[in-house]
N, C-alpha and C positions, 0 to 999 in steps of 0.2 A: 504494500500500500504506500503510495506517495503522499507525503504531507503537502497540504496547500501552502503556497508561499505566505510568509508573514505579511500582514497589512503594512504597506509602506507609503500609501497615499491616503488622502482624506477626500471623500466625495463632497464637492461643493454644493450639491443639492440636499443631501440628507445628513452630512457630517460624519458618516460612518467610515471606518477604515477599510481599505481594500488594497489588493495588489493589481496594479495596471500591468498588463502583459504586452504592451505595445513594443517594448524593447526585448522581449523574450525571443528565444529561437523558434518556438512554436507559435502559431497564430493565437492572438488574444481571444478569449471566448466572446468578447463583444463583437467580433467580426461576423458572428453567426446571426446577429440581430439586424433586422431591416427597419430603418427609420426613413420616413418620407422626407422629401426635400424641405418642405416648410418647417418640419420639426427640427431637422439638422441645422437649418439656418437660425432658428430661434435659440437652439442650444448654444451655438457658436457665439451669438450675441450676448447671451445671458451668463455663460460660464467660461472660465479659462481652465484648461486642463480636462482630464477625463472624469466621467461620472462612473460610479460603481455599476456593476452588472445588474443589480437589483433595480436601481433607478432607471437605467437604460431599458431594461425589460418592461417596466411599467410604462415608460414613455412610448416605447414601440407598440405596446398593446393599445394604448389610448390614441396614439397618433397625433396628439396635440400637446406641444410643450408650453405654449404661451398661457394656457389656462391652469398650469400647475403652480401651486403655492411654493414659494421658496421657504426652506426650513432654516 
């Protein structure tokens, strides 16, 4: 069993700790999520850096980032 990487980032949306896999050798799990163009644009305007997988999953499911409250 492989241990999950220690949280080394903090999600700007929820404040939770997570590991961003953008610089890992394997693709980051967030690459499996599909976000529509308006949601991606809104996220880029609202946040700097990566969001945790849980928040990205919620936003992908809802498809609307602008109506999400900031935590």
